[in-house]
A tleap script that builds the chain and sets N, CA, C and O, in Angstrom:
source leaprc.protein.ff14SB
mol = sequence {
  NMET SER TYR ILE GLU TYR CYS VAL SER SER
  LEU LEU GLN SER THR SER ILE ASN ARG LYS
  LEU MET ARG GLU PHE ASP ALA LYS ILE ALA
  GLY CYS TYR PRO ILE ILE ALA VAL ASP ILE
  HIE ASP SER ARG LEU GLU LEU ALA LYS GLU
  LEU GLY ALA THR HIE THR ILE ASN SER LYS
  ASN GLU ASP THR ALA GLU LYS ILE LYS GLU
  ILE THR GLY LYS GLY ALA HIE TYR SER LEU
  GLU THR THR GLY VAL PRO GLU VAL THR LEU
  ALA ALA ILE ARG CYS LEU ARG VAL LYS GLY
  GLU CYS ALA THR VAL ALA VAL GLY LYS ARG
  ASP LEU THR GLN ARG TYR CGLN
}
set mol.1.N position { 167.105 95.700 136.914 }
set mol.1.CA position { 166.946 94.625 135.969 }
set mol.1.C position { 165.850 94.996 134.978 }
set mol.1.O position { 164.711 95.248 135.369 }
set mol.2.N position { 166.195 95.028 133.702 }
set mol.2.CA position { 165.184 95.374 132.722 }
set mol.2.C position { 164.406 94.152 132.275 }
set mol.2.O position { 163.177 94.191 132.215 }
set mol.3.N position { 165.098 93.072 131.959 }
set mol.3.CA position { 164.393 91.869 131.504 }
set mol.3.C position { 165.170 90.645 131.940 }
set mol.3.O position { 166.217 90.324 131.378 }
set mol.4.N position { 164.663 89.987 132.916 }
set mol.4.CA position { 165.333 88.778 133.401 }
set mol.4.C position { 164.327 87.642 133.395 }
set mol.4.O position { 163.222 87.766 133.924 }
set mol.5.N position { 164.716 86.559 132.804 }
set mol.5.CA position { 163.896 85.367 132.903 }
set mol.5.C position { 164.404 84.550 134.073 }
set mol.5.O position { 165.595 84.258 134.175 }
set mol.6.N position { 163.532 84.204 134.910 }
set mol.6.CA position { 163.907 83.483 136.109 }
set mol.6.C position { 163.195 82.141 136.088 }
set mol.6.O position { 161.974 82.081 136.229 }
set mol.7.N position { 163.931 81.093 135.917 }
set mol.7.CA position { 163.342 79.768 135.807 }
set mol.7.C position { 163.571 79.011 137.097 }
set mol.7.O position { 164.713 78.756 137.477 }
set mol.8.N position { 162.523 78.660 137.752 }
set mol.8.CA position { 162.659 77.845 138.948 }
set mol.8.C position { 162.356 76.417 138.548 }
set mol.8.O position { 161.216 76.075 138.235 }
set mol.9.N position { 163.381 75.589 138.560 }
set mol.9.CA position { 163.189 74.207 138.141 }
set mol.9.C position { 163.377 73.313 139.352 }
set mol.9.O position { 164.501 72.975 139.723 }
set mol.10.N position { 162.262 72.934 139.965 }
set mol.10.CA position { 162.448 72.084 141.128 }
set mol.10.C position { 161.245 71.220 141.400 }
set mol.10.O position { 160.105 71.640 141.207 }
set mol.11.N position { 161.500 70.032 141.840 }
set mol.11.CA position { 160.472 69.169 142.392 }
set mol.11.C position { 160.530 69.406 143.892 }
set mol.11.O position { 161.472 68.984 144.562 }
set mol.12.N position { 159.525 70.078 144.409 }
set mol.12.CA position { 159.585 70.492 145.806 }
set mol.12.C position { 159.589 69.307 146.758 }
set mol.12.O position { 158.833 68.349 146.595 }
set mol.13.N position { 160.434 69.396 147.726 }
set mol.13.CA position { 160.448 68.432 148.812 }
set mol.13.C position { 159.674 69.102 149.951 }
set mol.13.O position { 159.732 70.324 150.088 }
set mol.14.N position { 158.969 68.350 150.749 }
set mol.14.CA position { 158.151 68.947 151.800 }
set mol.14.C position { 158.999 69.785 152.753 }
set mol.14.O position { 158.498 70.758 153.317 }
set mol.15.N position { 160.260 69.436 152.947 }
set mol.15.CA position { 161.112 70.189 153.864 }
set mol.15.C position { 161.603 71.501 153.273 }
set mol.15.O position { 162.029 72.388 154.013 }
set mol.16.N position { 161.552 71.641 151.948 }
set mol.16.CA position { 162.095 72.856 151.346 }
set mol.16.C position { 161.021 73.728 150.718 }
set mol.16.O position { 161.350 74.720 150.068 }
set mol.17.N position { 159.750 73.394 150.889 }
set mol.17.CA position { 158.693 74.131 150.197 }
set mol.17.C position { 158.669 75.605 150.591 }
set mol.17.O position { 158.516 76.463 149.722 }
set mol.18.N position { 158.816 75.922 151.869 }
set mol.18.CA position { 158.755 77.322 152.289 }
set mol.18.C position { 159.918 78.133 151.744 }
set mol.18.O position { 159.717 79.258 151.287 }
set mol.19.N position { 161.135 77.588 151.780 }
set mol.19.CA position { 162.297 78.309 151.257 }
set mol.19.C position { 162.155 78.540 149.756 }
set mol.19.O position { 162.462 79.626 149.264 }
set mol.20.N position { 161.696 77.539 149.034 }
set mol.20.CA position { 161.555 77.642 147.582 }
set mol.20.C position { 160.506 78.684 147.227 }
set mol.20.O position { 160.721 79.501 146.332 }
set mol.21.N position { 159.380 78.663 147.915 }
set mol.21.CA position { 158.326 79.626 147.615 }
set mol.21.C position { 158.758 81.042 147.970 }
set mol.21.O position { 158.366 81.993 147.292 }
set mol.22.N position { 159.548 81.196 149.009 }
set mol.22.CA position { 160.058 82.535 149.346 }
set mol.22.C position { 160.988 83.047 148.257 }
set mol.22.O position { 161.000 84.248 147.987 }
set mol.23.N position { 161.774 82.173 147.617 }
set mol.23.CA position { 162.649 82.608 146.533 }
set mol.23.C position { 161.806 83.120 145.363 }
set mol.23.O position { 162.168 84.104 144.718 }
set mol.24.N position { 160.679 82.450 145.090 }
set mol.24.CA position { 159.805 82.906 144.022 }
set mol.24.C position { 159.223 84.278 144.356 }
set mol.24.O position { 159.144 85.156 143.496 }
set mol.25.N position { 158.822 84.451 145.598 }
set mol.25.CA position { 158.276 85.727 146.042 }
set mol.25.C position { 159.333 86.815 145.923 }
set mol.25.O position { 159.034 87.924 145.479 }
set mol.26.N position { 160.575 86.506 146.318 }
set mol.26.CA position { 161.682 87.455 146.189 }
set mol.26.C position { 161.911 87.839 144.734 }
set mol.26.O position { 162.184 89.001 144.435 }
set mol.27.N position { 161.803 86.874 143.831 }
set mol.27.CA position { 161.989 87.151 142.407 }
set mol.27.C position { 160.925 88.115 141.905 }
set mol.27.O position { 161.213 88.991 141.089 }
set mol.28.N position { 159.708 87.961 142.384 }
set mol.28.CA position { 158.631 88.866 141.975 }
set mol.28.C position { 158.923 90.284 142.460 }
set mol.28.O position { 158.767 91.247 141.710 }
set mol.29.N position { 159.338 90.403 143.689 }
set mol.29.CA position { 159.660 91.720 144.242 }
set mol.29.C position { 160.783 92.377 143.447 }
set mol.29.O position { 160.770 93.590 143.237 }
set mol.30.N position { 161.755 91.577 143.004 }
set mol.30.CA position { 162.898 92.111 142.252 }
set mol.30.C position { 162.534 92.483 140.820 }
set mol.30.O position { 163.372 93.033 140.105 }
set mol.31.N position { 161.317 92.201 140.383 }
set mol.31.CA position { 160.879 92.572 139.042 }
set mol.31.C position { 161.231 91.572 137.966 }
set mol.31.O position { 161.235 91.920 136.786 }
set mol.32.N position { 161.523 90.354 138.332 }
set mol.32.CA position { 161.871 89.335 137.346 }
set mol.32.C position { 160.642 88.928 136.537 }
set mol.32.O position { 159.533 88.857 137.065 }
set mol.33.N position { 160.854 88.664 135.259 }
set mol.33.CA position { 159.783 88.170 134.386 }
set mol.33.C position { 160.399 87.419 133.227 }
set mol.33.O position { 161.360 87.908 132.633 }
set mol.34.N position { 159.896 86.277 132.890 }
set mol.34.CA position { 158.881 85.517 133.610 }
set mol.34.C position { 159.465 84.756 134.788 }
set mol.34.O position { 160.669 84.506 134.844 }
set mol.35.N position { 158.612 84.393 135.718 }
set mol.35.CA position { 158.986 83.521 136.829 }
set mol.35.C position { 158.272 82.198 136.567 }
set mol.35.O position { 157.045 82.123 136.624 }
set mol.36.N position { 159.037 81.172 136.284 }
set mol.36.CA position { 158.470 79.887 135.884 }
set mol.36.C position { 158.703 78.864 136.993 }
set mol.36.O position { 159.844 78.560 137.339 }
set mol.37.N position { 157.622 78.343 137.540 }
set mol.37.CA position { 157.713 77.321 138.584 }
set mol.37.C position { 157.474 75.954 137.954 }
set mol.37.O position { 156.563 75.783 137.143 }
set mol.38.N position { 158.297 74.987 138.333 }
set mol.38.CA position { 158.181 73.628 137.803 }
set mol.38.C position { 158.032 72.671 138.975 }
set mol.38.O position { 158.792 72.739 139.941 }
set mol.39.N position { 157.061 71.786 138.889 }
set mol.39.CA position { 156.845 70.806 139.944 }
set mol.39.C position { 156.046 69.648 139.364 }
set mol.39.O position { 155.601 69.702 138.218 }
set mol.40.N position { 155.868 68.604 140.160 }
set mol.40.CA position { 155.044 67.476 139.727 }
set mol.40.C position { 153.692 67.469 140.448 }
set mol.40.O position { 152.848 66.616 140.171 }
set mol.41.N position { 153.484 68.403 141.361 }
set mol.41.CA position { 152.237 68.486 142.128 }
set mol.41.C position { 151.482 69.759 141.759 }
set mol.41.O position { 151.990 70.865 141.947 }
set mol.42.N position { 150.269 69.600 141.234 }
set mol.42.CA position { 149.478 70.756 140.826 }
set mol.42.C position { 149.169 71.695 141.989 }
set mol.42.O position { 149.107 72.910 141.797 }
set mol.43.N position { 148.977 71.156 143.183 }
set mol.43.CA position { 148.678 72.011 144.335 }
set mol.43.C position { 149.844 72.956 144.641 }
set mol.43.O position { 149.624 74.108 145.014 }
set mol.44.N position { 151.055 72.486 144.488 }
set mol.44.CA position { 152.225 73.337 144.710 }
set mol.44.C position { 152.370 74.375 143.603 }
set mol.44.O position { 152.791 75.505 143.848 }
set mol.45.N position { 152.018 73.982 142.395 }
set mol.45.CA position { 152.064 74.933 141.285 }
set mol.45.C position { 151.033 76.037 141.479 }
set mol.45.O position { 151.300 77.195 141.160 }
set mol.46.N position { 149.862 75.692 141.997 }
set mol.46.CA position { 148.838 76.706 142.282 }
set mol.46.C position { 149.334 77.682 143.348 }
set mol.46.O position { 149.128 78.890 143.231 }
set mol.47.N position { 149.979 77.164 144.376 }
set mol.47.CA position { 150.532 78.020 145.428 }
set mol.47.C position { 151.626 78.923 144.862 }
set mol.47.O position { 151.708 80.100 145.213 }
set mol.48.N position { 152.461 78.371 143.989 }
set mol.48.CA position { 153.508 79.183 143.358 }
set mol.48.C position { 152.893 80.329 142.563 }
set mol.48.O position { 153.411 81.446 142.588 }
set mol.49.N position { 151.792 80.065 141.857 }
set mol.49.CA position { 151.085 81.114 141.107 }
set mol.49.C position { 150.606 82.208 142.049 }
set mol.49.O position { 150.754 83.395 141.761 }
set mol.50.N position { 150.025 81.798 143.189 }
set mol.50.CA position { 149.537 82.761 144.178 }
set mol.50.C position { 150.664 83.638 144.702 }
set mol.50.O position { 150.446 84.803 145.035 }
set mol.51.N position { 151.875 83.078 144.775 }
set mol.51.CA position { 153.014 83.815 145.317 }
set mol.51.C position { 153.824 84.552 144.255 }
set mol.51.O position { 154.859 85.141 144.567 }
set mol.52.N position { 153.363 84.525 142.996 }
set mol.52.CA position { 154.024 85.349 142.005 }
set mol.52.C position { 154.553 84.684 140.760 }
set mol.52.O position { 155.037 85.372 139.861 }
set mol.53.N position { 154.479 83.367 140.674 }
set mol.53.CA position { 154.945 82.716 139.448 }
set mol.53.C position { 154.047 83.173 138.293 }
set mol.53.O position { 152.823 83.192 138.421 }
set mol.54.N position { 154.658 83.534 137.180 }
set mol.54.CA position { 153.879 83.966 136.019 }
set mol.54.C position { 153.498 82.791 135.141 }
set mol.54.O position { 152.538 82.876 134.375 }
set mol.55.N position { 154.238 81.690 135.242 }
set mol.55.CA position { 153.962 80.486 134.470 }
set mol.55.C position { 154.248 79.279 135.364 }
set mol.55.O position { 155.106 79.335 136.245 }
set mol.56.N position { 153.523 78.196 135.128 }
set mol.56.CA position { 153.789 76.955 135.853 }
set mol.56.C position { 153.849 75.802 134.863 }
set mol.56.O position { 153.172 75.804 133.835 }
set mol.57.N position { 154.670 74.825 135.194 }
set mol.57.CA position { 154.831 73.637 134.355 }
set mol.57.C position { 154.791 72.411 135.244 }
set mol.57.O position { 155.552 72.313 136.207 }
set mol.58.N position { 153.904 71.471 134.926 }
set mol.58.CA position { 153.903 70.188 135.610 }
set mol.58.C position { 154.815 69.275 134.797 }
set mol.58.O position { 154.474 68.870 133.686 }
set mol.59.N position { 155.977 68.958 135.361 }
set mol.59.CA position { 156.979 68.200 134.610 }
set mol.59.C position { 156.600 66.734 134.403 }
set mol.59.O position { 157.284 66.025 133.665 }
set mol.60.N position { 155.537 66.271 135.030 }
set mol.60.CA position { 155.037 64.918 134.734 }
set mol.60.C position { 154.316 64.911 133.393 }
set mol.60.O position { 154.244 63.882 132.722 }
set mol.61.N position { 153.781 66.073 133.009 }
set mol.61.CA position { 152.942 66.159 131.816 }
set mol.61.C position { 153.620 66.807 130.613 }
set mol.61.O position { 153.166 66.635 129.481 }
set mol.62.N position { 154.703 67.550 130.844 }
set mol.62.CA position { 155.334 68.296 129.754 }
set mol.62.C position { 156.845 68.200 129.838 }
set mol.62.O position { 157.401 67.977 130.913 }
set mol.63.N position { 157.511 68.370 128.702 }
set mol.63.CA position { 158.967 68.453 128.665 }
set mol.63.C position { 159.350 69.835 129.172 }
set mol.63.O position { 159.096 70.842 128.510 }
set mol.64.N position { 159.959 69.876 130.342 }
set mol.64.CA position { 160.255 71.140 131.011 }
set mol.64.C position { 161.090 72.074 130.152 }
set mol.64.O position { 160.722 73.232 129.956 }
set mol.65.N position { 162.203 71.587 129.642 }
set mol.65.CA position { 163.117 72.451 128.875 }
set mol.65.C position { 162.431 73.004 127.632 }
set mol.65.O position { 162.568 74.190 127.330 }
set mol.66.N position { 161.706 72.176 126.916 }
set mol.66.CA position { 161.030 72.645 125.699 }
set mol.66.C position { 159.960 73.675 126.020 }
set mol.66.O position { 159.825 74.669 125.307 }
set mol.67.N position { 159.194 73.449 127.086 }
set mol.67.CA position { 158.141 74.396 127.470 }
set mol.67.C position { 158.744 75.732 127.890 }
set mol.67.O position { 158.203 76.785 127.553 }
set mol.68.N position { 159.851 75.703 128.618 }
set mol.68.CA position { 160.504 76.942 129.043 }
set mol.68.C position { 161.037 77.700 127.828 }
set mol.68.O position { 160.921 78.924 127.763 }
set mol.69.N position { 161.613 76.989 126.876 }
set mol.69.CA position { 162.087 77.644 125.656 }
set mol.69.C position { 160.927 78.238 124.867 }
set mol.69.O position { 161.072 79.284 124.235 }
set mol.70.N position { 159.777 77.572 124.905 }
set mol.70.CA position { 158.585 78.096 124.242 }
set mol.70.C position { 158.121 79.394 124.922 }
set mol.70.O position { 157.746 80.352 124.246 }
set mol.71.N position { 158.147 79.419 126.246 }
set mol.71.CA position { 157.714 80.595 126.998 }
set mol.71.C position { 158.678 81.758 126.811 }
set mol.71.O position { 158.247 82.898 126.638 }
set mol.72.N position { 159.981 81.480 126.844 }
set mol.72.CA position { 160.991 82.547 126.845 }
set mol.72.C position { 161.512 82.918 125.462 }
set mol.72.O position { 162.101 83.985 125.291 }
set mol.73.N position { 161.305 82.065 124.485 }
set mol.73.CA position { 161.829 82.329 123.151 }
set mol.73.C position { 163.152 81.637 122.905 }
set mol.73.O position { 163.250 80.803 122.005 }
set mol.74.N position { 164.161 81.959 123.675 }
set mol.74.CA position { 165.495 81.373 123.475 }
set mol.74.C position { 165.962 80.535 124.655 }
set mol.74.O position { 167.041 79.944 124.601 }
set mol.75.N position { 165.188 80.476 125.695 }
set mol.75.CA position { 165.608 79.790 126.908 }
set mol.75.C position { 165.793 80.786 128.036 }
set mol.75.O position { 165.851 81.994 127.804 }
set mol.76.N position { 165.885 80.286 129.240 }
set mol.76.CA position { 165.988 81.143 130.422 }
set mol.76.C position { 167.402 81.692 130.590 }
set mol.76.O position { 168.385 81.050 130.219 }
set mol.77.N position { 167.478 82.881 131.153 }
set mol.77.CA position { 168.780 83.446 131.523 }
set mol.77.C position { 169.324 82.732 132.766 }
set mol.77.O position { 170.527 82.505 132.892 }
set mol.78.N position { 168.409 82.384 133.681 }
set mol.78.CA position { 168.799 81.781 134.954 }
set mol.78.C position { 167.865 80.632 135.292 }
set mol.78.O position { 166.680 80.664 134.959 }
set mol.79.N position { 168.405 79.614 135.957 }
set mol.79.CA position { 167.572 78.561 136.531 }
set mol.79.C position { 168.104 78.235 137.917 }
set mol.79.O position { 169.292 78.393 138.199 }
set mol.80.N position { 167.208 77.780 138.768 }
set mol.80.CA position { 167.548 77.415 140.136 }
set mol.80.C position { 167.011 76.023 140.380 }
set mol.80.O position { 165.813 75.782 140.231 }
set mol.81.N position { 167.883 75.104 140.753 }
set mol.81.CA position { 167.504 73.710 140.964 }
set mol.81.C position { 167.747 73.370 142.418 }
set mol.81.O position { 168.839 73.598 142.939 }
set mol.82.N position { 166.710 72.812 143.095 }
set mol.82.CA position { 166.816 72.600 144.537 }
set mol.82.C position { 166.669 71.157 144.986 }
set mol.82.O position { 166.593 70.899 146.188 }
set mol.83.N position { 166.625 70.203 144.052 }
set mol.83.CA position { 166.333 68.825 144.457 }
set mol.83.C position { 167.544 67.913 144.555 }
set mol.83.O position { 167.561 67.005 145.385 }
set mol.84.N position { 168.540 68.131 143.738 }
set mol.84.CA position { 169.666 67.210 143.676 }
set mol.84.C position { 169.383 65.975 142.839 }
set mol.84.O position { 170.226 65.082 142.747 }
set mol.85.N position { 168.210 65.913 142.229 }
set mol.85.CA position { 167.846 64.788 141.364 }
set mol.85.C position { 168.490 65.029 139.999 }
set mol.85.O position { 168.198 66.041 139.362 }
set mol.86.N position { 169.360 64.126 139.533 }
set mol.86.CA position { 170.103 64.368 138.294 }
set mol.86.C position { 169.234 64.745 137.097 }
set mol.86.O position { 169.601 65.633 136.327 }
set mol.87.N position { 168.097 64.088 136.930 }
set mol.87.CA position { 167.233 64.401 135.788 }
set mol.87.C position { 166.689 65.826 135.877 }
set mol.87.O position { 166.538 66.504 134.860 }
set mol.88.N position { 166.401 66.269 137.082 }
set mol.88.CA position { 165.890 67.631 137.278 }
set mol.88.C position { 167.012 68.647 137.049 }
set mol.88.O position { 166.791 69.698 136.447 }
set mol.89.N position { 168.197 68.332 137.524 }
set mol.89.CA position { 169.343 69.218 137.296 }
set mol.89.C position { 169.621 69.364 135.805 }
set mol.89.O position { 169.877 70.468 135.325 }
set mol.90.N position { 169.572 68.263 135.076 }
set mol.90.CA position { 169.785 68.330 133.627 }
set mol.90.C position { 168.709 69.176 132.946 }
set mol.90.O position { 169.011 69.928 132.019 }
set mol.91.N position { 167.461 69.061 133.396 }
set mol.91.CA position { 166.383 69.884 132.830 }
set mol.91.C position { 166.634 71.362 133.118 }
set mol.91.O position { 166.353 72.218 132.279 }
set mol.92.N position { 167.162 71.660 134.305 }
set mol.92.CA position { 167.473 73.044 134.667 }
set mol.92.C position { 168.593 73.605 133.782 }
set mol.92.O position { 168.629 74.805 133.511 }
set mol.93.N position { 169.490 72.748 133.341 }
set mol.93.CA position { 170.567 73.173 132.439 }
set mol.93.C position { 170.040 73.283 131.014 }
set mol.93.O position { 170.344 74.247 130.310 }
set mol.94.N position { 169.259 72.308 130.590 }
set mol.94.CA position { 168.738 72.302 129.207 }
set mol.94.C position { 167.801 73.466 128.917 }
set mol.94.O position { 167.659 73.859 127.759 }
set mol.95.N position { 167.158 74.028 129.937 }
set mol.95.CA position { 166.200 75.112 129.707 }
set mol.95.C position { 166.887 76.456 129.461 }
set mol.95.O position { 166.226 77.438 129.123 }
set mol.96.N position { 168.204 76.503 129.628 }
set mol.96.CA position { 168.933 77.776 129.528 }
set mol.96.C position { 169.205 78.193 128.088 }
set mol.96.O position { 169.305 77.355 127.191 }
set mol.97.N position { 169.319 79.483 127.887 }
set mol.97.CA position { 169.788 80.015 126.607 }
set mol.97.C position { 171.309 80.010 126.626 }
set mol.97.O position { 171.910 79.681 127.649 }
set mol.98.N position { 171.934 80.363 125.528 }
set mol.98.CA position { 173.386 80.466 125.464 }
set mol.98.C position { 173.845 81.481 126.520 }
set mol.98.O position { 173.272 82.564 126.635 }
set mol.99.N position { 174.861 81.131 127.274 }
set mol.99.CA position { 175.410 81.927 128.369 }
set mol.99.C position { 174.470 82.050 129.559 }
set mol.99.O position { 174.658 82.917 130.412 }
set mol.100.N position { 173.447 81.177 129.624 }
set mol.100.CA position { 172.564 81.155 130.783 }
set mol.100.C position { 173.280 80.548 131.976 }
set mol.100.O position { 174.292 79.865 131.819 }
set mol.101.N position { 172.755 80.798 133.170 }
set mol.101.CA position { 173.393 80.320 134.387 }
set mol.101.C position { 172.427 79.477 135.202 }
set mol.101.O position { 171.266 79.842 135.388 }
set mol.102.N position { 172.924 78.341 135.687 }
set mol.102.CA position { 172.132 77.446 136.527 }
set mol.102.C position { 172.774 77.385 137.908 }
set mol.102.O position { 173.974 77.144 138.036 }
set mol.103.N position { 171.965 77.603 138.935 }
set mol.103.CA position { 172.436 77.462 140.310 }
set mol.103.C position { 171.794 76.218 140.900 }
set mol.103.O position { 170.578 76.039 140.821 }
set mol.104.N position { 172.609 75.369 141.487 }
set mol.104.CA position { 172.074 74.187 142.155 }
set mol.104.C position { 172.277 74.357 143.652 }
set mol.104.O position { 173.329 74.809 144.104 }
set mol.105.N position { 171.263 73.989 144.408 }
set mol.105.CA position { 171.301 74.157 145.851 }
set mol.105.C position { 171.468 72.819 146.556 }
set mol.105.O position { 171.801 72.769 147.740 }
set mol.106.N position { 171.237 71.741 145.828 }
set mol.106.CA position { 171.345 70.408 146.422 }
set mol.106.C position { 172.157 69.502 145.503 }
set mol.106.O position { 172.188 69.698 144.288 }
set mol.107.N position { 172.804 68.521 146.090 }
set mol.107.CA position { 173.570 67.550 145.320 }
set mol.107.C position { 173.123 66.160 145.761 }
set mol.107.O position { 173.071 65.860 146.954 }
set mol.108.N position { 172.806 65.329 144.792 }
set mol.108.CA position { 172.388 63.966 145.096 }
set mol.108.C position { 173.555 63.005 145.083 }
set mol.108.O position { 174.697 63.407 144.857 }
set mol.109.N position { 173.277 61.747 145.322 }
set mol.109.CA position { 174.321 60.722 145.353 }
set mol.109.C position { 174.620 60.148 143.975 }
set mol.109.O position { 175.699 59.601 143.748 }
set mol.110.N position { 173.659 60.274 143.047 }
set mol.110.CA position { 173.855 59.700 141.713 }
set mol.110.C position { 174.655 60.654 140.827 }
set mol.110.O position { 174.642 61.868 141.031 }
set mol.111.N position { 175.348 60.090 139.848 }
set mol.111.CA position { 176.121 60.895 138.899 }
set mol.111.C position { 175.215 61.733 138.022 }
set mol.111.O position { 174.100 61.333 137.690 }
set mol.112.N position { 175.703 62.884 137.660 }
set mol.112.CA position { 175.004 63.767 136.746 }
set mol.112.C position { 175.722 63.672 135.409 }
set mol.112.O position { 176.843 64.158 135.257 }
set mol.113.N position { 175.065 63.040 134.443 }
set mol.113.CA position { 175.686 62.879 133.126 }
set mol.113.C position { 174.700 63.252 132.044 }
set mol.113.O position { 173.503 62.985 132.151 }
set mol.114.N position { 175.212 63.867 131.012 }
set mol.114.CA position { 174.425 64.224 129.842 }
set mol.114.C position { 174.852 63.326 128.702 }
set mol.114.O position { 176.034 63.262 128.362 }
set mol.115.N position { 173.922 62.651 128.126 }
set mol.115.CA position { 174.226 61.779 126.992 }
set mol.115.C position { 173.881 62.511 125.712 }
set mol.115.O position { 172.757 62.978 125.532 }
set mol.116.N position { 174.869 62.607 124.814 }
set mol.116.CA position { 174.652 63.273 123.533 }
set mol.116.C position { 174.328 62.236 122.490 }
set mol.116.O position { 174.916 61.155 122.468 }
set mol.117.N position { 173.387 62.568 121.622 }
set mol.117.CA position { 172.992 61.629 120.580 }
set mol.117.C position { 173.530 62.068 119.254 }
set mol.117.O position { 173.303 61.401 118.244 }
savepdb mol mol.pdb
quit
């Protein structure tokens, strides 16, 4: 991989924190750059940095998709969403560049809809 943007878009659940952080560590080993961790808890973002995230975003304070596009230029090539929360899934899709790919690991009970203005 010469240049891969790896966007991790997730609000960590206490039950999935170890699996999510291991994916970030795996991305670092694979040579991915940038590795962007998104969460609403600063302590988890600090841990993600320690494990290899090159950038962190607190989604309570910033527009995730816009910040990721600012970091990457055109948007991420890949995003990984692990919460099943529709708003988070939409942010994981919105942060992508053209032909970007989003993988979702969880599905919630609420509908996932995008409203166009």
